[in-house]
Phi, psi and omega in degrees: 000131178272146181227127172253127183239030180299335181281359176279120184246012183238294191220134178285005180297337181288139174238151181285148172297120184277054186210120178267125182249129188251135181251111183294345188265003177128233181294142172237126175248116180255166172215148177238135177270099174229145179228158179216125186286003187281338179205164179297322187285347179287348181278001185213073178287134181248157175199144176211157175249123185277179184292341177268004176087009180271134181269127178249127178213159178185172171232012170262166180305124178291155178294340174201155183248357181298126175085353177285139176244133184247139167274305175269149182294153175284171188301170188311122179283327177226154181299134178090353178271125180264137178294147171259099186287140178080346182292334183297339174298329181287350182255002178293140177308137180093342184300315184301319183284326180275337185308309181304317181295324182285325179288317181297317180294319181296313176299322179293330181263004178056050173231167183294125181297326181301328182285322177295317174295325175296314175303308180304320176300313182291320185287312191231355188059032183062030176265111183290339183263006185292135178231123179268167183291340176274356177102358179293137190241137159074201196304316181253014176047066182270131177287140174313313177303321174298312183302317179289339177294324181260023173078019180241111178279147180278062178249161181289136171279176177306324183280003175084014177250152177291135183307322186289342178281347175294129191304315178298324179285316180297318180298316181298320182290308182302318182293316176299317181297312180301314179305315178296319178299316176303320176292319182299318181254037169053040176082002179288105185294323180297314170300320177298319179290327183288324172295323177299323184274321188243356182098142185292338177294323179292321176295317175302313185308320182267028174066047179059038178238157173298125175305146180287043184257119180310316181298315177297315181296319179287330176297308185299317181292321180302310181294315177298325178296312178296319180295323177294321180290323182284335182275356180284000000 
């Protein structure tokens, strides 16, 4: 996957999301809720995938805003106007349709719906058709092996879609997995999220600490920021 980071005007600390998501209907515009306290533009990181599969992202003013979707609001549109950080996630295409499935799955797994929604926003931007180059599927980017762990084989349904891609099923699998990770790590949300991203083995390997992987560290920060916003 090619990544263009020419739009970053603050810090090279930002790294691209190492996951290519394919939209069978054409252009896919993604967003990532990332912040950097060094500049106003860092409150509004943008990202999209072009037709050649190149991921473009940045925290400097984008060359154009057509088609971009934001999780965090862009910089102040008018003097004195405070941005509402994180609320853009609720404006993503697919959010309204995905929300009932995510909330029901979270309640079934006895975990906070806001956390499940934050994970889905970071994982797929509520795109139920998302497929990563590593094979993660659907709304919560469930791996086939994880689906099988919870009794859902990644086989095609009568409608020709993989069972795990059905939003209700995908949300249930992702929520149950997240709930098990929370139990494994004594309710520590950050460790559970790190394990969701990198695998529980990676967290165990580093002594029940967030692995020193930039992608995982940024993922945990991004999801926790969204979670705190949604919990208000």
